[in-house]
N, C-alpha and C positions, 0 to 999 in steps of 0.2 A: 588684606590685599592678597595674599597668598591663597586664602580659600576661594576668591573670586576667579584668580587666575585657573585654578584646578577646575572651577565648576565650568569656565569658558572652554577648557581644553577638553572636557569630558562632553559637552554639549553636543557637538557634530555626532558622536558615536550614539549618544542617547537619542537624538532626533531620527538617525538612519535606522535605529532598532525599532522605533515606533513606525517610521514611514515603510517598513519591509511588508507590512500587510498582512502577514502569516499569523494565523489563529493555531495555537495548539489544540490537537485532539487526544492529548494523553491524559487519562484520567488522574487525579491525586488520590482519591481513595477509593473510589467504585467505579467500574466499568461503565456502569450506567449512566454517568455524566455525559458521555458523548456517543454510547453504543448500545445496543441491544444484542444480547445473547439468545433471543426468544427462539431463533431457528436453529439452534444448535441442543443437542442433549445435554443436561444439566453436566457441569463440570468441564465442559470441553475448553472454556476460557477463564483465565485468572489474570490479576493483576499481581505480578511479583516484583516486589523493590522497583516500582516505577516502570516496569516492562510489561507490555501485554503478551501473555504466554498462551499458546494452543497446545492441546494434547495431541493433536495429529489424529488421534483414534479414540474418540469418535470423531467423524466427519462434521462440519457444519461451517458456519460463516459468523462473523461478528458484524453486524449491520449499523452504518451510522444512524443517528437519531434524525438526522436532516438528509434532505434530497439535494442535490448538486448539479450544475450546469456546466458551466464554465469555471475553470479553477486551474490552480497548480497546487497539485498534491505531492509533499515530500515525506519519506519515510525510510526506515532503516530495518532490514530484516536478517535474521540468520537462523540457521537450522542447529539443533543438537548435535554436536559432533560424536559424542561418546554413543557406542553401540551401534553406529550404522556401519554395516560391514559389505554392503553392495558395490560400493565405489571401484573403479569408475565406470563400470557396466551400466550401472543404474544411481540415480539420484533421487533424493525425496522432493516431495512436491508441496507447493503452496501457491499463493497468489493473491492478487487485488483485483477484485471485482470494481467497476465503475457503470454507472448508468444501470444499476440493476433494479429490479422491478419489485414491487410489492409481493406479487404472486410468486408462488415457488413449483417447481417442477414435480408433476405427478409421480413419475417413476424414481425420481432423487429429490425428495423433499427438503434434503438438507442443502440445496442450491436454488438460488432464485430462478424464476422461469427465463428471463431474459438479462443479459449484461454483456459487457465486453471485458474479457480478462486481460490483465498484463500479468504475465507470469511471474512468479516468485521461484518456481522449480528451479533448482540449482544448475542444471543442465540445460535449461531453455529461459534462464533470466532475462527479462525485459523483451520477450516475444509477445505478441498481441493477437486476439482474435474474438470472434463472436460479435453478436450485436450488429451484423451487417456492415462491420468495418472491413474496408477495402484497402489493399496497398501495404498493409503491415506485414513484417516478416513474422512467420510461426515457427517455431521449433528453435533450433541453436541459432542465436543472434551473436553471442560473443561466447567462444570456447571456456570452459571452466578454467584453464589455467590463466586466462586474461582477466578476469575478475578476482574479487577477495577470495583468499582460500577458504575451504569448506568449513563451516563453523564459526566464520568470522562476519561481520556486518558488511553488508552490501546496501548501499544507497540508492534508492530510485526516485525520480521526479517525473511526475505524469502531469502533462498540461492538455487540458482540452480546451476547444473552442467550437461551439455549434458543430458538433460530431466529428471533429477532427482530434486526433490523438497523437501527442508527441511524447518520447520516452527519453531520459537521459540514465544511464547507468554509472554511479559514482562520477558524476559531472560531465560524462561524455555523450552527446546525442547518438543513439543507437538504432533508433527505430521510429516509424510514424505510419499513422494510416488517417483515413477520412471517411466520411459517408455513415458514420454509425447512427443507428436509429434503434430506439428513441436516443434523444441527446441529453437526457437528464435522468436521474435517480439516485439511488443510494450508493454509497461506497460501503465495500465488503471486504473483509480480511478473511483470509481462507485459512482452515484446519482441514489438511488432506493427507492422512495417513503416517506424520511423523512429526514431533514437536517442532515448531518454529516458535520464533520470538519476534516482536516488533517494538520499535522503539522511534522517539523523535517524530512521531506521526504529526504534521501540520499542513494547513490548508489555506491557501489565499484564494478567495473568491473574485473572479473576473467579471467584468460588465457583459450582458448578453449581447 
């Protein structure tokens, strides 16, 4: 009888977890489970204790194995704190590309030819631009002293719907735009000049 009561008490939480609809994009043993590093120089990306790590230099992207259109993407990122001496005048850079193309840029072959970027840049985090996106804030959205301390984890949530993009930072809606073209493509994590780490990457695919 006691076991039955315990199971009944746990059932709602278990059902909620299943009904949440999110699928993890965090590899367990090898990045290739969900991602391709083919567009980056060898050694740019590694899996370290369950965290996706980017060296920053060389630059490049870690590209999802699948293309996505309408979805909710959640992830956390943080920069290596040790050794960064340019703050607060300058902050390190990174980001998340959505709707990224197969083709790469001729001049900058480490980036896709087209994409919408949601900034991970510590001083511009949650800003968005590119891919014909209109109405979104670019550059500083939330001042650095209003989000996580430098070197700590920040949480981004990106929701797309037929070319519209809405962005939450640490649970708060901070930016949005519409009119992105194309409206589907790969998701890419960015390595751009300084070590950055990504964890708890998960996605929920939404109806077209």
